[in-house]
C-alpha positions as CSV (number, residue, x, y, z in Angstrom):
1,M,-32.9,61.7,53.8
2,D,-35.1,62.5,56.7
3,G,-38.3,64.5,56.5
4,D,-37.0,67.5,58.5
5,F,-34.2,68.0,56.0
6,R,-36.6,67.9,53.0
7,S,-39.1,70.3,54.6
8,D,-36.2,72.7,55.4
9,F,-35.5,72.8,51.6
10,V,-39.2,73.6,50.9
11,R,-39.4,76.3,53.5
12,E,-35.9,77.7,52.6
13,P,-35.2,77.1,48.9
14,G,-31.6,78.5,49.2
15,A,-30.6,75.8,51.7
16,L,-28.9,73.7,49.2
17,K,-26.7,76.5,48.1
18,H,-24.6,75.6,51.1
19,Y,-23.3,72.5,49.3
20,P,-20.9,73.9,46.7
21,A,-18.7,71.6,44.6
22,L,-15.0,72.2,44.2
23,V,-14.2,72.1,40.5
24,L,-10.9,70.6,39.5
25,N,-9.3,70.7,36.1
26,A,-8.5,67.3,34.4
27,D,-5.0,67.5,36.1
28,Y,-6.8,67.6,39.5
29,R,-5.8,71.2,40.3
30,P,-8.5,73.8,41.0
31,L,-9.4,75.9,38.0
32,S,-8.6,78.9,40.2
33,Y,-7.6,79.4,43.8
34,Y,-8.9,82.9,44.3
35,P,-11.7,83.0,43.8
36,L,-11.9,79.3,44.5
37,S,-13.4,77.5,41.6
38,L,-16.8,76.4,43.0
39,W,-20.1,75.4,41.4
40,P,-23.5,75.4,43.0
41,W,-24.6,71.8,43.7
42,Q,-27.1,71.9,40.8
43,D,-24.4,72.7,38.2
44,A,-22.2,69.9,39.6
45,V,-25.1,67.4,39.4
46,K,-26.0,68.5,35.9
47,A,-22.4,68.2,34.7
48,A,-22.1,64.7,36.1
49,W,-25.4,63.7,34.5
50,L,-24.1,65.0,31.2
51,D,-20.9,63.1,31.7
52,R,-18.7,66.2,31.6
53,V,-17.2,65.6,35.1
54,D,-16.3,62.7,37.3
55,I,-17.4,62.9,40.9
56,V,-14.5,62.5,43.2
57,S,-16.1,63.2,46.6
58,E,-19.7,63.6,47.9
59,Y,-21.5,65.2,50.8
60,D,-23.7,63.0,53.0
61,E,-26.8,64.8,51.8
62,V,-28.8,63.6,48.8
63,V,-31.3,65.0,46.3
64,H,-34.1,63.2,44.6
65,S,-35.8,63.2,41.3
66,P,-38.9,61.1,40.6
67,S,-36.7,58.1,39.6
68,T,-33.2,58.8,41.0
69,T,-31.5,59.6,44.3
70,I,-28.1,61.4,44.0
71,R,-25.6,62.2,46.6
72,I,-24.6,65.9,46.3
73,P,-21.0,66.1,44.8
74,S,-18.5,68.0,46.9
75,V,-15.5,67.6,44.5
76,V,-15.8,67.2,40.7
77,V,-13.0,66.9,38.1
78,L,-13.5,68.0,34.5
79,K,-13.1,65.2,31.9
80,D,-11.5,67.7,29.4
81,Y,-8.5,69.8,30.4
82,V,-9.1,73.5,30.3
83,K,-5.9,75.3,29.5
84,P,-5.2,78.1,32.0
85,Q,-5.0,81.6,30.7
86,K,-1.5,83.0,30.2
87,R,-2.4,86.6,30.1
88,V,-3.3,88.3,33.3
89,A,-6.1,90.9,33.0
90,F,-5.4,94.3,34.5
91,T,-8.3,94.5,36.9
92,R,-8.6,96.1,40.3
93,F,-9.1,92.6,41.9
94,N,-5.9,91.2,40.2
95,L,-4.0,94.3,41.3
96,F,-5.0,93.8,44.9
97,L,-4.2,90.1,44.7
98,R,-0.7,90.9,43.3
99,D,-0.2,93.3,46.2
100,E,-1.6,90.7,48.7
101,F,-4.5,93.0,49.6
102,C,-2.2,95.4,51.5
103,C,-1.1,99.0,51.0
104,Q,2.2,99.2,49.2
105,Y,3.2,102.3,51.2
106,C,2.4,101.4,54.8
107,G,1.3,97.7,54.7
108,A,-2.2,98.4,56.0
109,K,-4.9,95.9,55.1
110,G,-8.5,96.6,54.7
111,D,-10.1,99.5,52.8
112,L,-7.9,99.8,49.8
113,T,-7.9,101.9,46.7
114,F,-5.2,102.2,44.0
115,D,-2.6,104.8,43.4
116,H,-0.5,105.8,40.4
117,V,3.1,105.8,41.5
118,V,3.9,108.5,38.9
119,P,0.6,110.5,39.1
120,R,-1.5,110.9,36.0
121,A,-1.2,114.6,36.4
122,R,2.6,114.2,35.8
123,G,2.2,111.9,32.8
124,G,1.9,108.6,34.7
125,I,-0.1,105.9,32.9
126,T,-2.5,103.3,34.2
127,S,-0.5,100.1,33.9
128,W,0.8,97.2,36.0
129,E,4.2,99.0,36.3
130,N,2.7,102.2,37.6
131,V,-0.3,101.3,39.8
132,V,-0.3,99.9,43.3
133,A,-2.8,99.1,46.1
134,A,-2.9,101.9,48.6
135,C,-5.0,102.7,51.7
136,S,-6.9,105.9,51.6
137,P,-4.7,107.8,54.1
138,C,-1.5,107.0,52.1
139,N,-3.3,107.8,48.8
140,L,-4.3,111.2,50.2
141,K,-0.9,111.9,51.7
142,K,0.9,111.2,48.5
143,G,-1.6,113.0,46.3
144,S,-0.1,114.1,43.0
145,K,3.5,114.2,44.2
146,L,6.3,112.0,43.1
147,L,7.7,109.6,45.7
148,P,11.0,111.5,46.2
149,Q,8.9,114.5,47.1
150,T,7.3,112.6,50.0
151,S,8.6,110.6,53.0
152,M,7.0,107.5,51.5
153,G,8.5,104.4,49.9
154,L,7.2,101.4,48.1
155,R,7.3,98.0,49.7
156,R,7.7,96.4,46.3
157,K,8.3,97.8,42.8
158,P,5.1,97.3,40.8
159,R,5.3,94.9,37.8
160,Q,3.0,92.8,35.7
161,P,2.5,89.4,37.4
162,H,2.6,86.1,35.6
163,A,-0.7,84.0,35.6
164,E,1.0,81.3,37.7
165,E,2.1,83.9,40.3
166,L,-1.4,85.1,40.7
167,R,-2.7,81.6,41.1
168,N,-0.1,80.9,43.8
169,M,-0.9,84.2,45.5
170,G,-4.6,83.2,45.6
171,R,-3.7,80.1,47.5
172,K,-2.7,82.4,50.4
173,F,-6.3,83.7,50.7
174,P,-8.6,80.7,51.3
175,P,-12.4,81.4,51.4
176,N,-14.2,81.4,54.8
177,H,-15.4,77.9,54.3
178,L,-13.3,75.0,53.2
179,H,-15.0,71.6,53.2
180,E,-12.8,68.8,54.6
181,S,-13.3,66.8,51.3
182,W,-11.5,69.7,49.4
183,M,-8.3,69.7,51.4
184,D,-6.4,67.0,49.5
185,F,-7.0,68.9,46.3
186,L,-6.3,72.4,47.3
187,Y,-2.7,72.0,48.5
188,W,-1.6,68.8,46.9
189,D,1.0,70.5,44.8
190,A,2.5,72.5,47.7
191,E,6.0,71.6,48.8
192,L,6.0,69.3,51.8
193,Q,7.8,70.4,54.9
194,A,10.3,68.1,56.4
């Protein structure tokens, strides 16, 4: 490691945060795709030191302790399998992920809110089967009316997604930065094109 690199870390302590480690389950699949299962480099080094993970790939950069030099891990795999959750929590984020971050009335992407298909004022409940992602203009246009009272229609009928569906949906939305060492592990279970 050259002196400039070390002095950059001293002047800018957050510099090493730019070396996240992709965390894989014991079956070599990411724990989650969206958000992508990443650990700060410090957690990856600690887990490797405690023999909780195997290092699969490393960055070219190293860190030093008084007695050891360690290359920063870029991909780690858990030694113990973590069983994925079967139940999908009903959260705003998961709702938007189910609806692919687009308005279910007009297809717009961007500034989203959520809308009760059967308005609460008319007895509608807050559930997977009655709430959809909506842009503000569509939400205001629909208001507390039922769909037949408007000229609007749903792109997809709302329903509770399965955990595997959400994991697969998350694969469509990669983060802004994907390190080259991660690529073999992010899409290894995708069907190959002929």
